[in-house]
C-alpha positions as CSV (number, residue, x, y, z in Angstrom):
1,M,-131.6,123.4,21.9
2,L,-135.3,122.7,22.0
3,T,-137.8,122.3,24.7
4,I,-141.4,121.7,24.7
5,N,-143.4,122.4,28.0
6,Q,-146.6,120.9,28.9
7,V,-148.1,121.6,25.1
8,S,-151.7,120.6,24.2
9,L,-153.8,121.6,21.5
10,T,-157.5,120.6,20.7
11,F,-158.9,120.7,17.2
12,N,-162.8,121.7,16.8
13,E,-163.1,122.4,20.8
14,A,-166.7,121.9,22.1
15,T,-168.1,120.6,18.7
16,P,-168.9,116.8,17.8
17,D,-165.6,116.8,15.7
18,E,-163.3,117.8,18.5
19,K,-160.0,116.1,18.7
20,K,-157.1,116.0,21.1
21,A,-154.4,116.4,18.9
22,L,-151.7,117.0,21.4
23,Q,-151.9,116.3,25.3
24,G,-149.2,117.6,27.8
25,I,-146.4,116.7,25.6
26,N,-142.9,117.4,27.7
27,L,-139.8,116.9,25.4
28,S,-136.1,118.3,25.7
29,L,-133.5,117.9,23.0
30,D,-129.8,118.8,23.7
31,K,-127.7,120.2,20.8
32,G,-127.0,117.2,18.3
33,D,-129.7,115.3,19.2
34,F,-131.3,113.3,16.2
35,V,-134.9,112.1,17.4
36,T,-136.9,109.9,15.2
37,I,-140.5,109.9,15.9
38,I,-142.9,107.0,14.9
39,G,-146.7,106.1,15.3
40,S,-150.0,105.5,13.6
41,N,-152.0,107.9,11.6
42,G,-153.4,110.6,14.2
43,A,-150.8,110.2,16.8
44,G,-149.9,113.8,16.7
45,K,-146.6,113.6,15.0
46,S,-146.9,116.3,12.3
47,T,-149.3,118.4,14.6
48,L,-146.3,118.4,16.8
49,M,-143.9,119.5,14.0
50,N,-146.4,122.2,13.1
51,V,-146.5,123.5,16.9
52,I,-142.4,123.4,16.7
53,S,-142.5,125.5,13.1
54,G,-145.1,127.9,14.2
55,S,-147.5,127.0,11.7
56,L,-149.6,126.0,14.6
57,I,-150.1,127.7,18.0
58,P,-150.5,125.6,21.1
59,D,-153.8,125.8,23.4
60,V,-151.4,125.6,26.5
61,G,-147.5,125.1,27.0
62,D,-144.5,126.7,25.7
63,V,-141.9,126.1,22.8
64,L,-138.4,127.1,23.7
65,I,-135.5,127.0,21.1
66,D,-131.9,127.6,22.2
67,E,-133.7,128.6,25.6
68,K,-136.0,131.3,24.1
69,N,-139.8,131.5,24.1
70,V,-140.9,131.1,20.8
71,T,-144.3,130.2,21.6
72,M,-146.1,133.1,20.0
73,V,-143.3,134.2,17.5
74,P,-144.8,134.0,14.1
75,E,-144.0,131.3,11.5
76,F,-142.1,133.2,9.2
77,K,-139.8,134.8,12.1
78,R,-139.4,131.5,13.6
79,S,-138.2,130.1,10.0
80,K,-134.6,131.7,10.7
81,L,-134.0,129.3,13.3
82,I,-135.7,126.1,12.0
83,G,-135.3,124.3,8.8
84,R,-137.7,122.0,7.3
85,V,-138.0,119.3,4.7
86,F,-141.6,118.0,3.8
87,Q,-143.2,115.0,2.2
88,D,-143.8,116.4,-0.8
89,P,-140.6,117.0,-2.9
90,M,-142.5,120.0,-4.5
91,A,-143.1,121.7,-1.5
92,G,-139.2,122.8,-0.5
93,T,-138.4,124.4,-3.8
94,A,-139.2,127.0,-6.5
95,P,-139.7,124.8,-9.6
96,S,-139.7,128.0,-11.7
97,M,-136.4,129.2,-10.4
98,T,-132.6,127.6,-11.0
99,I,-130.9,125.3,-8.6
100,E,-128.7,128.4,-8.1
101,E,-131.6,130.8,-7.2
102,N,-132.9,128.5,-4.8
103,L,-130.0,128.1,-2.9
104,A,-129.5,131.9,-2.7
105,M,-132.6,132.1,-1.1
106,A,-132.0,129.4,1.3
107,Y,-128.5,131.0,2.1
108,A,-130.2,134.5,2.9
109,R,-132.7,132.8,5.3
110,N,-130.8,133.8,8.4
111,K,-128.8,136.9,7.4
112,K,-129.7,140.6,7.1
113,R,-131.3,141.4,3.7
114,K,-129.4,143.7,1.5
115,L,-129.8,145.2,-1.8
116,R,-127.0,142.9,-3.6
117,L,-127.3,140.0,-6.0
118,G,-128.4,136.7,-4.7
119,V,-125.8,134.8,-6.7
120,N,-122.6,136.0,-7.2
121,K,-119.1,134.1,-8.0
122,K,-118.2,133.6,-4.6
123,R,-121.8,132.3,-3.9
124,R,-121.9,130.0,-7.1
125,E,-118.5,128.3,-5.8
126,L,-119.9,127.7,-2.2
127,F,-123.1,126.4,-3.8
128,R,-120.9,123.9,-6.0
129,E,-119.0,122.6,-2.9
130,Y,-122.4,121.8,-0.7
131,L,-124.0,120.3,-4.1
132,N,-121.0,118.3,-4.8
133,T,-121.6,116.6,-1.3
134,L,-124.8,115.0,-2.7
135,H,-123.0,113.1,-5.4
136,L,-126.0,113.5,-7.8
137,G,-124.3,115.9,-10.4
138,L,-126.2,119.1,-9.5
139,E,-123.3,120.9,-8.9
140,D,-122.7,121.2,-12.8
141,R,-126.3,122.1,-13.4
142,L,-126.8,125.4,-11.4
143,T,-128.8,127.2,-13.8
144,A,-131.2,124.3,-14.4
145,K,-134.8,124.8,-13.4
146,V,-135.7,122.9,-10.6
147,G,-139.0,121.9,-11.8
148,L,-137.2,119.8,-14.4
149,L,-135.2,117.7,-11.4
150,S,-136.5,114.2,-10.4
151,G,-138.5,113.9,-7.2
152,G,-134.9,112.4,-5.4
153,E,-133.1,115.2,-6.7
154,R,-135.4,117.6,-5.7
155,Q,-135.9,116.1,-2.1
156,A,-132.1,116.0,-2.0
157,L,-131.8,119.7,-3.0
158,S,-134.5,120.3,-0.5
159,L,-132.6,118.8,2.3
160,L,-129.2,120.9,1.5
161,M,-131.1,124.1,1.3
162,A,-132.6,123.2,4.9
163,T,-129.6,122.3,6.6
164,F,-126.6,124.4,5.0
165,T,-127.2,127.6,7.1
166,E,-127.1,125.1,10.0
167,P,-130.3,125.8,11.8
168,N,-130.9,125.7,15.2
169,I,-133.4,122.8,14.6
170,L,-134.0,120.4,11.6
171,L,-137.5,119.2,11.3
172,L,-138.1,116.1,8.6
173,D,-141.7,115.4,8.2
174,E,-141.9,112.0,6.4
175,H,-139.1,113.4,3.8
176,T,-138.7,110.1,2.0
177,A,-142.5,108.8,2.0
178,A,-143.1,109.9,-1.3
179,L,-140.2,108.6,-3.0
180,D,-139.5,105.5,-4.5
181,P,-137.4,102.8,-2.5
182,S,-134.0,103.3,-4.3
183,R,-134.4,107.2,-4.0
184,A,-135.8,107.1,-0.5
185,E,-132.6,104.9,0.6
186,L,-130.5,107.5,-1.1
187,I,-132.3,110.6,0.7
188,T,-132.1,108.5,4.1
189,Q,-128.3,107.9,3.6
190,L,-127.7,111.7,2.9
191,T,-130.0,112.6,6.0
192,G,-127.4,110.8,8.3
193,E,-124.4,112.1,6.3
194,I,-125.6,115.7,6.6
195,V,-126.8,115.7,10.3
196,E,-123.5,114.1,11.4
197,N,-121.5,116.6,9.5
198,F,-123.5,119.7,10.8
199,H,-124.1,118.2,14.1
200,L,-127.6,119.3,13.7
201,T,-130.4,118.9,16.3
202,T,-132.9,116.9,14.5
203,L,-136.5,115.6,14.8
204,M,-137.5,113.1,12.0
205,V,-141.4,112.0,11.4
206,T,-141.6,108.7,9.7
207,H,-143.9,105.8,9.1
208,N,-140.7,103.7,8.5
209,M,-140.0,101.7,11.7
210,Q,-136.8,100.5,10.2
211,Q,-135.4,104.0,9.0
212,A,-136.3,105.2,12.8
213,L,-134.4,102.7,14.3
214,D,-131.6,102.9,11.8
215,L,-131.1,106.8,12.0
216,G,-130.6,109.0,15.3
217,N,-129.7,108.5,18.7
218,R,-133.3,108.8,20.4
219,L,-136.8,107.1,19.6
220,I,-139.9,108.3,20.5
221,M,-143.4,106.6,19.7
222,M,-146.5,108.6,20.0
223,D,-150.2,107.7,20.2
224,K,-153.3,109.8,20.3
225,G,-151.4,112.9,21.0
226,Q,-149.0,111.4,23.7
227,I,-145.6,110.4,23.8
228,I,-146.0,106.7,25.0
229,L,-142.1,105.9,24.7
230,D,-138.9,107.5,24.9
231,V,-135.6,105.3,24.2
232,A,-132.1,106.5,23.7
233,G,-128.3,105.4,23.3
234,K,-127.8,101.5,23.9
235,E,-131.5,101.1,24.7
236,K,-132.2,102.3,21.3
237,Q,-129.7,100.3,19.5
238,A,-131.1,97.0,21.1
239,L,-134.6,97.6,19.6
240,T,-136.2,95.8,16.7
241,I,-139.4,96.4,15.0
242,E,-140.9,93.2,16.7
243,K,-139.9,94.7,20.0
244,L,-141.3,98.2,19.5
245,L,-144.6,96.5,18.6
246,K,-144.6,94.5,21.7
247,E,-143.9,97.8,23.4
248,F,-146.8,99.3,21.9
249,H,-149.1,96.4,22.9
250,R,-147.5,96.6,26.7
251,I,-148.3,100.2,27.0
252,R,-151.8,100.5,25.3
253,G,-152.8,96.6,25.5
254,T,-153.5,96.6,21.9
255,Q,-152.2,96.3,18.5
256,M,-150.6,98.9,16.5
257,D,-153.3,99.6,13.8
258,N,-151.5,101.0,10.9
259,D,-149.5,98.5,8.3
260,R,-147.6,101.3,6.9
261,A,-145.8,102.1,10.1
262,I,-144.9,98.5,10.5
263,L,-143.9,97.8,7.0
264,G,-142.7,101.4,5.7
């Protein structure tokens, strides 16, 4: 479902601020894979997400989604294939619009546009069904402005908007980092349920090592623009935070320098 071939990207090339953001990245995800990505600040995690989504174009290499080369396809066209949830709960929704209007926009993302009402009786019932799965009571607040929702409620809505059209790829970019612990735990639980229910191919960036261990069937560690560890299945299930830190030290010969990645 997703293939990344020899992707490299350098920022500010040939200047004193040159930074090799990605170096020869190779990655392949089968349909239904749920991959968590960890690494310290500047490891290249979000840059990789931006290359996949199309907001950044690599210097070399290819990005394929469902075996179609999308490397040069602009972000707005690629968005029909990709659902994405950002760290900022304000980023994935339109605050001045109602819940049902936001859902209608998301619903139309991968469909042919027509001159008809975005919200009708049939769609409203469909939206209520999906919102009911969040167990937050939002199905009874369809006409409420999204800007009035709490951060956790907005992030839950963003997650639903990114997934209920069953995109080819779901990108989760530290989508619980800005929430308080109880709301972060709720969104983490909802993430696992939604990805499993829709059988979505998912990449999730997180600074929280325990979250990376608890979710998904595969874990990737990045450092300095490279994938330095890739574990799956029973090997991933046997991992602990302590083992991950030891692996980083074994591979790099130094300690991981980001407490946030350790403590989450």
